[in-house]
TORKE-188985 format. One line per 2 residues: number of its first residue (from 1); their letters; for each residue x, y, z of N, C-alpha, C, O, CB. Coordinates in Angstrom, 2 decimals. Glycine has a CB too. Layout:
<nodes>
NUM) A) X/Y/Z/X/Y/Z/X/Y/Z/X/Y/Z/X/Y/Z  ...
</nodes>
This chain:
<nodes>
1) XX) 219.87/72.00/206.92/220.47/72.79/207.83/221.31/73.87/207.08/221.86/73.63/206.01/221.28/71.94/208.75  221.38/74.93/207.61/222.07/76.02/206.78/223.65/76.00/207.10/224.10/75.86/208.24/221.41/77.53/207.14
3) XX) 224.34/76.16/206.06/225.81/75.81/206.08/226.42/77.37/206.16/226.55/77.99/205.11/226.35/74.84/204.60  226.77/77.93/207.29/226.98/79.21/207.72/228.42/79.47/207.27/228.72/80.60/206.89/226.72/79.37/209.24
5) XX) 229.41/78.38/207.31/230.67/78.38/206.98/230.81/78.65/205.53/231.56/79.55/205.15/231.26/77.21/207.39  230.07/77.85/204.63/230.07/77.97/203.33/229.71/79.26/202.73/230.30/79.73/201.75/229.33/77.07/202.91
7) XX) 228.69/79.84/203.38/227.87/81.10/203.05/229.00/82.26/203.42/229.10/83.19/202.62/226.31/81.22/204.03  229.73/82.26/204.45/230.61/83.29/204.74/231.86/83.19/203.46/232.36/84.17/202.90/231.18/83.06/206.40
9) XX) 232.16/81.84/203.20/233.31/81.81/202.40/232.81/82.34/200.85/233.52/83.10/200.19/233.95/80.24/202.43  231.57/81.85/200.39/230.97/82.48/199.17/230.24/83.67/199.09/229.71/84.03/198.04/230.22/81.71/198.65
11) XX) 230.17/84.40/200.31/229.54/85.64/200.17/230.18/86.58/201.07/231.03/87.37/200.67/228.10/85.56/200.41  229.77/86.53/202.34/230.30/87.35/203.46/231.86/87.67/203.60/232.26/88.73/204.10/229.90/86.67/204.67
13) XX) 232.65/86.73/203.13/234.03/86.90/203.35/234.69/87.18/202.18/235.91/87.05/202.11/234.61/85.81/203.96  233.80/87.69/200.92/234.55/88.16/199.77/234.88/89.46/199.91/234.08/90.21/200.47/233.89/88.00/198.56
15) XX) 236.11/89.94/199.41/236.57/91.19/199.38/235.73/92.42/199.36/235.79/93.33/200.19/237.27/91.22/198.43  234.96/92.36/198.35/233.89/93.38/197.84/232.87/93.58/199.07/232.48/94.68/199.47/233.05/92.78/196.39
17) XX) 232.54/92.51/199.55/231.35/92.45/200.69/232.01/93.10/201.99/231.43/93.90/202.72/230.79/90.71/201.06  233.31/92.65/202.16/234.16/93.20/203.30/234.29/94.63/203.27/234.15/95.36/204.25/235.55/92.64/203.31
19) XX) 234.59/95.08/201.94/234.83/96.71/201.96/233.55/97.43/201.97/233.66/98.63/202.22/235.66/97.28/200.66  232.43/97.02/201.78/231.34/97.72/201.95/230.80/97.66/203.54/230.27/98.53/204.22/230.35/97.19/200.94
21) XX) 231.09/96.49/203.79/230.73/96.53/205.54/231.68/97.55/206.21/231.24/98.32/207.06/231.05/94.90/206.41  232.83/97.56/205.87/233.77/98.60/206.58/233.43/100.13/206.28/233.73/101.05/207.03/235.30/98.34/206.11
23) XX) 232.75/100.27/205.04/232.27/101.71/204.82/231.08/101.95/205.69/230.92/103.03/206.26/231.88/101.99/203.31  230.23/100.92/205.80/229.12/101.13/206.78/229.26/101.43/208.27/228.58/102.20/208.96/228.40/100.04/206.73
25) XX) 230.39/100.56/208.65/230.89/100.70/210.07/231.42/102.01/210.17/231.01/102.62/211.15/231.95/99.65/210.49  232.34/102.72/209.33/232.89/103.69/209.29/231.81/104.96/209.29/231.98/105.93/210.04/233.76/103.52/208.24
27) XX) 230.89/104.86/208.54/229.74/105.79/208.64/229.08/105.92/210.03/228.97/107.00/210.62/228.71/105.34/207.68  228.65/104.74/210.49/228.21/104.54/211.95/229.05/105.31/212.85/228.52/106.24/213.46/228.27/103.07/212.39
29) XX) 230.40/105.03/213.03/231.43/105.66/213.82/231.40/107.06/213.66/231.20/107.81/214.62/232.74/105.17/213.48  231.59/107.46/212.52/231.42/109.00/212.17/230.26/109.74/213.08/230.51/110.66/213.86/230.98/109.15/210.51
31) XX) 229.00/109.19/212.85/227.92/109.72/213.56/227.92/109.52/214.91/227.42/110.33/215.69/226.81/109.28/213.11  228.46/108.46/215.28/228.43/108.34/216.97/229.31/109.23/217.45/228.97/109.78/218.50/228.84/106.91/217.62
33) XX) 230.63/109.61/216.88/231.55/110.64/217.28/230.79/112.04/217.60/231.03/112.75/218.57/232.61/110.82/216.12  229.82/112.29/216.59/229.08/113.59/216.47/228.24/113.56/217.59/228.03/114.61/218.21/228.26/113.79/215.15
35) XX) 227.65/112.30/218.00/226.63/112.39/219.07/225.14/112.24/218.51/224.16/112.41/219.24/226.79/113.78/219.81  225.04/111.89/217.16/223.87/111.84/216.51/223.06/110.53/216.52/221.87/110.48/216.23/224.14/112.21/215.25
37) XX) 223.90/109.34/216.91/223.50/108.09/217.20/224.07/107.53/218.31/225.11/108.00/218.76/223.68/107.33/216.21  223.52/106.58/218.82/224.20/105.77/219.99/224.18/104.41/219.79/223.28/104.02/219.04/223.57/105.99/221.31
39) XX) 224.90/103.60/220.24/224.83/102.14/220.08/223.74/101.72/220.70/223.56/102.15/221.84/225.96/101.41/220.57  222.81/100.85/220.18/221.54/100.28/220.61/220.40/101.15/220.42/219.39/100.86/221.05/221.59/99.92/221.98
41) XX) 220.36/102.24/219.61/219.41/103.20/219.72/218.32/102.75/218.68/217.22/103.31/218.66/220.02/104.63/219.49  218.64/101.72/217.80/217.48/101.21/216.88/217.43/102.20/215.69/216.42/102.22/214.99/215.97/101.17/217.67
43) XX) 218.28/102.85/215.48/218.57/103.93/214.29/219.53/103.39/213.43/220.53/102.85/213.90/219.13/105.35/214.77  219.32/103.47/212.13/220.34/103.19/211.03/220.92/104.40/210.41/220.19/105.38/210.25/219.72/102.37/209.93
45) XX) 222.22/104.43/210.02/222.93/105.37/209.24/222.77/105.07/207.75/223.25/104.05/207.24/224.37/105.38/209.65  222.13/105.93/207.12/221.86/105.66/205.73/222.62/106.40/204.91/222.74/107.61/205.12/220.55/105.85/205.37
47) XX) 223.33/105.70/203.72/223.97/106.58/202.83/222.76/107.22/201.73/222.02/106.46/201.10/225.22/105.68/202.06  222.70/108.50/201.63/221.76/108.91/200.64/222.04/108.35/199.46/221.18/107.62/198.97/221.68/110.26/200.49
49) XX) 223.05/108.52/198.87/223.44/108.03/197.48/224.12/106.69/198.02/225.18/106.72/198.64/224.52/109.14/196.51  223.38/105.43/197.71/224.06/104.20/198.15/225.31/103.86/197.71/225.64/104.24/196.59/223.37/103.19/197.88
51) XX) 226.21/103.09/198.50/227.55/102.54/198.03/227.50/101.88/196.84/228.44/101.98/196.04/228.14/101.64/198.94  226.41/101.12/196.57/226.22/100.36/195.23/226.02/101.06/194.32/226.06/100.43/193.26/225.28/99.49/195.14
53) XX) 225.75/102.32/194.18/225.45/103.15/193.32/226.37/104.39/193.26/226.00/105.46/192.77/224.20/103.43/193.52  227.69/104.15/193.82/228.70/105.24/193.61/228.69/106.22/194.66/229.38/107.23/194.52/228.50/105.94/192.33
55) XX) 227.83/106.03/195.93/227.86/106.98/196.97/229.37/106.73/197.76/230.05/105.70/197.74/226.46/106.75/197.98  229.61/107.87/198.39/230.84/107.83/199.19/230.55/107.90/200.75/229.38/108.17/201.04/231.77/109.03/198.76
57) XX) 231.44/107.70/201.78/231.07/107.76/203.10/231.55/108.97/203.58/232.49/109.02/204.38/231.52/106.67/203.85  230.88/110.12/203.10/231.33/111.35/203.71/230.20/111.96/204.34/229.08/111.56/204.01/231.96/112.29/202.73
59) XX) 230.29/112.93/205.26/229.13/113.49/206.14/227.98/113.89/205.27/226.84/113.58/205.62/229.59/114.79/207.01  228.20/114.57/204.10/227.21/115.15/203.43/226.51/114.09/202.75/225.53/114.44/202.09/227.69/116.16/202.57
61) XX) 226.82/112.79/202.77/226.21/111.76/202.11/225.41/110.83/202.90/224.83/109.83/202.46/227.13/111.09/201.46  225.44/111.39/204.46/224.87/110.30/205.50/223.58/111.06/206.08/223.43/112.27/205.97/226.08/109.87/206.86
63) XX) 222.76/110.27/206.64/221.69/110.52/207.49/221.29/109.45/208.32/221.77/108.31/208.25/220.65/110.92/206.82  220.29/109.88/209.21/219.93/109.02/210.33/218.34/108.56/209.93/217.47/109.41/209.73/220.08/109.90/211.89
65) XX) 218.13/107.35/209.86/216.78/106.74/209.54/216.42/105.98/210.48/217.32/105.59/211.23/216.67/106.00/208.37  215.09/105.57/210.71/214.71/104.32/211.50/215.22/103.13/210.61/215.46/103.12/209.40/213.03/104.20/211.81
67) XX) 215.31/102.13/211.57/215.76/100.91/210.94/214.67/100.25/209.80/215.05/99.69/208.77/216.05/99.88/212.15  213.28/100.42/210.19/212.45/100.04/209.33/212.29/100.79/207.98/212.03/100.30/206.88/211.38/99.99/209.97
69) XX) 212.50/102.06/208.29/212.57/102.88/206.92/213.84/102.58/205.98/213.80/102.45/204.75/212.61/104.49/207.27  214.91/102.49/206.77/216.16/102.18/206.02/216.25/100.93/205.32/216.95/100.83/204.31/217.24/102.21/206.86
71) XX) 215.48/99.86/205.85/215.66/98.68/205.39/214.44/98.17/204.26/214.46/97.07/203.70/215.77/97.85/206.62  213.53/99.08/204.09/212.67/98.78/203.16/212.83/99.65/202.02/212.98/100.86/202.12/211.43/98.81/203.65
73) XX) 212.80/98.85/200.64/213.11/99.61/199.48/211.90/99.44/198.57/211.09/98.53/198.70/214.46/99.15/198.82  211.84/100.39/197.62/211.01/100.39/196.58/211.39/99.23/195.75/212.60/99.00/195.62/211.02/101.65/195.87
75) XX) 210.38/98.36/195.09/210.64/97.18/194.43/209.87/97.61/193.01/208.83/98.26/192.90/210.06/95.76/195.29  210.76/96.99/191.89/210.12/96.86/190.51/209.16/95.73/190.71/209.10/95.04/191.73/211.20/96.53/189.27
77) XX) 208.27/95.60/189.46/207.49/94.50/189.40/207.97/93.24/189.56/207.23/92.32/189.93/206.93/94.51/188.40  209.28/93.07/189.29/209.71/91.66/189.16/210.12/91.39/190.52/210.39/90.21/190.76/210.86/91.37/188.09
79) XX) 210.23/92.30/191.51/210.74/91.88/192.84/212.10/92.71/193.14/212.38/93.10/194.28/211.02/90.22/192.85  212.80/92.91/192.17/214.01/93.54/192.36/214.22/95.02/192.97/213.23/95.75/192.90/214.53/93.50/191.18
81) XX) 215.23/95.50/193.48/215.13/96.83/193.89/215.37/97.85/193.04/216.23/97.76/192.15/215.84/97.02/194.83  214.51/99.14/193.26/214.63/100.25/192.17/215.96/100.92/192.28/216.26/101.83/191.50/213.50/101.38/192.30
</nodes>
């Protein structure tokens, strides 16, 4: 059985992960205020330059993509993300 409490403590609850989640939520709210996306529309707000690669949560770095397109990444032969 999956131990969700331990998973949260060891990963989801860490300060770095919380900070990135807050940035993603902020980006979504920015575009919701502009009327570009709405809750439940099935679209994702994408950072053009990812947060993990130094991207910022500013309007010029955000775009709307379908959930499928945003959640599929090109992979290296070893399976890691490019």
